[in-house]
N, C-alpha and C positions, 0 to 999 in steps of 0.2 A: 628351487628344487636342484639344481646345474649344482649348487654350492655339496650336497652331501652327497654328490655323484668320487666314488673311488677312484686315485687317478688312473692314467692308463700303463698297463703292465705288458709285456712282452716274455714268451718261456724262458729263453735267458738270464731276465730281471730275478723271476718269479724262482729260478732254480738256484740262485745265491744267498734266497732270502731261508733264513732258520724257518724249524719247524712251526715256534712261538708265534713266529711274524706271518706266517703263512694263515695258520687257525685265526687271526685276528684279523687280515684281511676275509675271512671268509662272513666272520662275524659281521665286519663291517659292511659287506657286497649284504647281507640277509639282511640287515635292518633295511639297507636301501631297497631291498626289491618288496617288502613289505609293505614300506611306506609307498612305492608306485605301485604296488598292488590295490591299497586302500584308495589311492589318487584315481586308478582305472576305474574302479568302480563307482564312484561315486560320478566321475563323470558320464559312466553307462546310466544310471540314475538320471542324471540331467538329460541325458540326450533323448532318455524315454521320456520323460515328462514333456520335454519340448515337442518331441512325434505327438504327441497325444494333444497337447496344445494348440498343435500346427491343424490337427485336424479336429479341433471343436468348431461345432457350426450351430445353427439355430435348433436340430434334433438332437444332439445329446448335452446341450450347454443351456444358457439363460442370453447367448449371442443372438441376436436380432435377424431375421430370416433377411433384411438387406443386407448382411455383411455376406452371405453366404454365395453371392455374386463375383465377389473378390477370388474366388476360388477356383469360380468356373474354368473349363479350360476353353481358351481360345481354337482348337481344333474340333470340328465335326465325328461326333461320336459314331462308329460304326455298328447297324444291330446283328447281334448274334446271326450266325447262318440258318438256325432252326426258324426265326425271328424275320428273315427281311423278304419270306414271301408271300406273310400272314397281311391281310388289310389293316390300314391303321384307320384310326378314326380323326375326319377331318375337325380341324378347330371348329369351335363357335359349339350353337343349337345344335341337338343330334333331332332324329328325327321322329318325331311326336310330340317335340318341345313347345312349349303354348306360351306364344310371345305376348307382351305386354301392350307395348307400342300400336299392334296391327286390329286393338279392340278397339281402338281410338279414344278422346278426350273426353271428358266429363262434361264440358262445355264446348260451347263453340261463341266466341265475340263477334264475329262480325260475318256476313253472309256475301258472297261476290257472286251474282248470275252473270256466267258466260255462254253467251249466244256467237252463233256464227255473222258474219256481217258482209263478205263477200261472197257469191256463188262460186264455189273453183270452176262448173261446168260454162256456166253463161253470164258471169259476172254480175247478175242483179244483186239488189240487196232486198228483196221482199222474200219474208220468209213469215211461215205460219207462227202465229202465239203461240199456238201449244206445241209444246216439246213430244218429237216420237220417241226420244231416250233422255233420262237424266242418269247422270254419274255423279257421285257424293265421294270428295276425298278432303277430308281434315287434313292439316297444315299448319303444325307450329311455325310462327315467323317471328321475327326480329323486325318490330317498327321500326323507323327512322329515326325517331327520336323518344326510348322510353324514359328520360327523363325528359319532365315539363317545369319549365320557371313558371309561380304564377306570382301576380304581383296581387295581394288584398286590398284594398282599397274599404277601410270600414269606418262608415258613415256614424257622426255624430247626430240627432234629430231630436225634434220637440214634437209630442205627442198634442194632438190637435184637440183631446179632450180634455183633460188637466194642466198640459203645456209644462209639464218632465221633461227635462234633458235627460233624454239616455242615450249612450255608446254601444253598437251592435256589440257580441262576443266574437272573438275570433275563434276559426274551428279549431278542432280538438287535433286537427293532424299536423300540427304548426304551433309553434313555441314563439314568445313572441322575443325580439333578440337577437334567434338563431336564424344562421343563413339555411339549412339545412329542416326536410321536413322530416316528421317523425319516423315515417317508414323509410324512410333515405338513411337517416343517420342507425336505424334496425339494422336495413342491409347492408351499411358500413361496417357495425358492428361487431356481421356475422361473415364479411372478408377477409378482417381483420383479427377475428380468433377463430375462425375454422376453416376459412381457405388461405391464411397464413400468408396475406397480402400487405407489403412493407407500405406506408404511405405514401410514398412515390408512385408505385404501381395504382394505387387506388385515384391517384390522381388523374393517371394516364388514362384509367378508367372512366371515370367521371366524366373528361374530354371526349372519351368515344362515343358514351353510348350519350350524352345530351349539351357538348360540348360547352363544360359550365366550367368555370376554371377557379377550381379551393385549393386555398392555401394549408400547406403542412401543419400549421398553430390550428386552423378550425379543423383538423382530422383527427391530431391530435385531443384539443378539446373534446372532438364529439366520441369518441371513446373514451373519456373521463366520464364524463355526462352520462354516457350509458352503464357504466359501472356504478355511479351515484344512486342509478334509478333502481339497480339489481339487489343491489347492496342488502335491504329490507328483505327483499322475498329470500334471498341467499341465508342471512342468519335464522331465519323463521324455517328455512329449512333444514340448516344446522340442526336444530332443536327438535325439530320433527323426527330426525335421524335418531337421537337416542333413546327415541321412544321405541317400543319390542316393533319391532319386524321381523315376518318370517323368515327372513335369510336373507345375506347382507355378500357382496364380496367385497373383499382388503387387500388396497397393495400399495407399492410407495414408487415413487423413481427420487431421482437427485436430480437438483435445480442449482446453476449456478446464480448469486446474486453477489456483484460487485467482485467477483474473482471466489467468492467461498462456497462451496458445497454446502443449501439449505436442502430440504426434502420436501414433494409436492404429496400429499397423501390423497387415496381415492377413496368411497367408499359408492358402491353403485349397486343396484339391482336391474329388472325390467321396467321398473318406473322411474328412478331417477338415478341421477349420478352427481356428486356432490367432493369436489378438489378445495383440499385444506392447506395452507402454506405454512411450513413447521420448521423450526430451529434442527429437530435432529427425527431418528429412526429408532426413537424409544418408546420403550410401553408409554412413557408418562403422556406421550404425544399422541398413542392409541384412547386411552384412558381420558384424553382432553377432547378426544372427539368424537368417541362413543360413551364415554361415563366408565366408571367405574366396574361395574359389571352388565354385560347383555344380553338380553331376555329373549336371545334369538339364536339361528346360527352363523359361524361365521366363515366364510367360505377364503379359506390364506394359503399362501406356500410355506415352507416350513420353515420362516425366518423365526429365529430364538424368542421374539420378542411376541408373536402368538400364543406361544407355547404357556400354558398356565394361567391365560389372559380368563378371566369369568368371563362364562359364557353358557346357555343352553348345552352347547354342543358346537364342534367345529367338523369342517371337513378341510382335507389336506388337499391342494392339487394333483392328481396323479398325473398330469401333463409333464408339474415338477419332476415326479420319481420317476417318470418314465426316463427324462432326459440323462440324471445321474443314473439310472442303470444303462442308458447307450453308452455313455460315458465311461465307463465300469467294465462292459465287453472290451477296449481297447485300450485297457490298465494292463501292466503287463502283473505277474502274478497269479498263483495255483489258483484254477478254480474262479478264476472272476470271469472269464468269458463266457463260462455255464452258465453259473450265477445271472450273469447279467440277460442274457439271452431266457432262460425259464423268467425272469421277473418279466421281461419286455414282452412276452408273449401274455402270460397273466393278464400284465395292464392291457393288453390289446384286447382282450379277449373281453375284460370289463367294460370297456369306449363301447364295440360292437354291440354286447347285450344291452347296454344303457341307452343304445340310440335305436335300437330296437323296441325295447319299453318305449321309450316315448314318443317313437313313430305309431305303435299298435296300443299304448296303454292295455297290454294282456300282462294282470298281475299272476296270474295263474302260473304262466308258464317262467314268469320273471324270478316268481319265488320258488320257483324247482330251480332252473339254475345256481339263484345265488347261493341254497343249499350246498350244493355241489362246489362252488367253486370254493366259500369260504373253507369247506375241507381241503380242497388243491391250495392255497393259498398258505394254510396251519401248515400242513404235511413239507409243502416246500419250503418253508420257513425253518422248521424244525429240520430239516433234511440235511440246509447249507450252514447253518450257524456257527456250527462249530467248528466249521470248516474254512470259513469265512477269512481270509487277510481284513487289512486294516480299511478301510471303505467301505466293503462287500458289508464287513461286519457291522459298522455304523447306521449301515440301509436297513440292514435287515433286524439288527435292534429297534433301531426304531418303527419298521413295522409290526414287531411283537409287541411292542412297549405301547406301541399310539395307534394297535388295531383300531379302536372306536373312531378314531378320526380318519384315519386313510382310507376306509370300508366305510362309514357314516351312509353312504347313499346306497348302499345296497340296501336298507333296511327302509331306507327314507329317499325314494327318487325321485320324491318332489325336488330336493335338494341339488345338483346337479355337480359330478365329482371332479369339476375343473375349476380353475381362477378364470375364465377365459372372458368370463363379464368384465372383471377390472383390467385385467389387462388391455382389452377392444377400448373400451374407455381412456385407458392411459396413453395408446398410440398420440390420439389428438393432441394429448400433451407434450409428448418425447417430441413431434413435428414442429409444434411451439414453438420447443426447448431448443433445438435445432436449426431454425430459421432468426430466432430470434437472439440465440448466444446464450439468453436468461435474462434476469431484471437488473436493474441499477438501485433498491434498496428494497425491503422487508414488505413495503407498503403496495410498492407496484407488483410486485410477486403475489401479495396476496388481492391484491386488482383483478389481474391475470387468472388466478385461481376462481375467485366470484364469476370473472366471464365464461371460462370455461365448462364451470360447471353448469350455466343458462344454456349456452351453444350444447354442450353434449345431450344436456337431459331433454 
């Protein structure tokens, strides 16, 4: 850029130049000024873009809530003057909250009778057999050795009646040739795939709980045996999912396999959760999981793969749409703030009304609200769609052209307006990915998907 700047000229030098030379200098300076103005404009736009990117969090983007803490201030915030004297809620359960542990446990495994031994007044040990008062308090205790080592001695005996030589059967809770019982293996599978406990920490846990030493190879083999045992059930679930379900939630997240980005898909509802390892994020993968068409309702985000997929209907996630409008509020541009605030308020109203219906199941008042709400959405889209900029225009056109998908739940409240079921299911997998760093092969990746399927379901 400095090479395009003209040389410095003082008043004396300029006075000695001819009119034509002065005109040439002015023209060249004008070109440089226009170039600099263009660069300044580009830099200003880049600064605004970086400001928006800096301020993105889980409320206005797809970033996880765990990243919000990085932007928290280290300085304590002072409450406003008008709020400083107002009483604040104490943390924890509020007055009237019904506790759960206070109701006691379902079972009692052991009774321990506590009787006085020495009289505090006379020192004698003789007390009446019948208690004047009995106080009961159930406490859950960690026993000294929750893991026991059992040696099974299987006998082979001769039948006294017919002389048949017969060997006793091994019990069902152990497998010949394996050092860990089936219940302990199942617990280690839970610890590995739900608690995300590394094998080294599993070793330490087994020592703390039962003073037993287990090699890393045994723990790895245990995880593989569990995967082999559950594989037929996961295959059966995969086939069953392709049949008609009332509604399903679908989402996907990246997964590293030997440094290459693959994709973990999830299909879930309140009854099951199916994870599938895949190479891509394409329509072909979706069709492989659900079939070429689906005879139910699919709840998803607005990712292009789901657009146009053959299903009875679709419900786009309003939580994703709300984040887009929250981001729009921060973007510079004519009407962006007003448009963003308008539709954030509409989406919040939709969530509140749906939550009220879910709690009361009052269809009459809900249907009355739906009629008014549809009218407000249509008028708001019509009001702003021709005044919106690029991003706002795309959002409003999506609301107009895909209205039946964004607002499907209004006429069918049994279908939720968000994709939280799939996103909550993915949290387990995302945590597993962060702890493990991914998989070493596609086969191991699919094994992990199978294990997560069972644990999450």
